[in-house]
C-alpha positions in Angstrom: -18.9 -16.3 -17.7 -15.8 -18.2 -16.4 -13.4 -16.7 -18.8 -14.4 -13.2 -18.4 -14.3 -13.7 -14.2 -11.0 -15.5 -14.5 -9.4 -12.5 -16.6 -11.0 -9.9 -14.3 -9.4 -11.9 -11.4 -5.9 -11.8 -13.0 -6.2 -8.2 -13.1 -6.9 -7.7 -9.4 -4.0 -9.7 -8.5 -1.8 -7.5 -10.3 -3.5 -4.2 -9.4 -4.9 -4.8 -6.2 -3.0 -7.4 -4.3 0.4 -7.2 -6.2 2.3 -7.2 -2.6 0.4 -10.3 -1.5 1.0 -11.8 -4.9 4.7 -11.0 -5.3 6.3 -14.3 -4.0 3.5 -16.9 -5.1 3.2 -15.1 -8.6 5.0 -17.4 -10.5 2.9 -19.9 -9.2 -0.4 -18.0 -9.6 0.2 -16.7 -13.1 0.2 -20.3 -14.9 -2.5 -21.4 -12.7 -5.1 -18.6 -13.5 -4.0 -18.8 -17.4 -4.6 -22.8 -17.4 -8.0 -21.9 -15.5 -8.7 -19.3 -18.1 -8.1 -21.7 -21.0 -9.8 -24.6 -19.2 -13.0 -22.4 -18.6 -12.8 -21.1 -22.3 -12.6 -24.7 -23.8 -15.7 -25.9 -21.5 -17.4 -23.1 -22.3 -16.8 -23.0 -26.2 -17.8 -26.8 -26.0 -21.3 -26.4 -23.9 -22.2 -23.5 -26.1 -21.6 -25.8 -29.1 -23.6 -28.5 -27.7 -26.3 -25.9 -27.2 -26.4 -24.7 -30.4 -25.9 -27.7 -32.4 -27.4 -30.3 -30.2 -30.6 -31.6 -31.9 -31.0 -34.7 -29.9 -33.4 -33.3 -27.3 -36.7 -34.0 -28.2 -39.2 -31.0 -28.3 -41.5 -33.0 -25.7 -39.3 -32.4 -22.8 -41.0 -29.4 -20.4 -39.3 -27.7 -17.6 -41.3 -29.5 -14.9 -40.2 -33.2 -16.7 -36.6 -32.1 -16.4 -36.2 -30.6 -13.1 -34.6 -32.8 -10.3 -36.9 -34.1 -7.5 -38.5 -32.1 -4.8 -36.0 -33.3 -2.1 -33.1 -32.6 -4.3 -34.5 -28.9 -4.9 -35.3 -28.2 -1.2 -31.6 -29.9 -0.1 -29.9 -27.3 -2.7 -32.2 -24.5 -1.1 -31.4 -25.2 2.6 -27.8 -26.4 2.0 -26.2 -24.3 -0.5 -28.7 -21.0 -0.2 -29.2 -20.6 3.4 -26.0 -22.1 4.8 -23.0 -22.0 2.3 -23.5 -18.5 1.1 -23.7 -16.8 4.4 -20.8 -18.8 5.2 -18.8 -17.6 2.1 -20.1 -13.8 2.9 -18.8 -14.0 6.6 -15.4 -15.6 5.5 -15.0 -12.8 2.7 -15.8 -10.2 5.2 -13.3 -11.4 7.8 -10.7 -11.9 5.2 -11.2 -8.2 4.1 -11.0 -7.1 7.7 -8.1 -9.1 8.7 -5.8 -7.4 5.5 -7.0 -4.2 5.7 -4.0 -1.4 6.1 -1.5 -4.1 5.3 0.1 -2.2 2.2 3.5 -0.9 2.5 3.4 2.8 3.6 4.0 5.1 0.7 3.1 2.4 -1.9 1.1 3.1 -5.1 0.1 0.9 -7.5 2.6 3.2 -10.2 5.6 2.7 -7.9 8.5 0.4 -8.7 7.8 -3.2 -7.3 9.8 -3.7 -4.3 12.2 -6.3 -5.9 13.6 -3.2 -7.9 13.9 -0.8 -4.7 17.5 -0.2 -3.6 17.7 -0.9 0.2 20.4 0.6 2.4 
């Protein structure tokens, strides 16, 4: 799942936010590549453990493997009811702040700003 989202995110930086990613692009590109490679390696490793790991006894049930009740309620209240709404509000504010920030007359097929002759 992480590899798929990283590939989509790289295309999104290039297509939708190309003006914003113009200067830090030489930093963002390698970092996105490293993140995609790391996500692929971790996912492939865990997938191999799931397929080939035979050390888990068959007597383990979901109830026996679940976390303690206090941990589950902390996760529900902490992440589910506080952190996720904060992320949603933050995303909405950022999208609202950057609305209309593209250059006038810019289209994704036009030349990058570094190749435009200015007089």
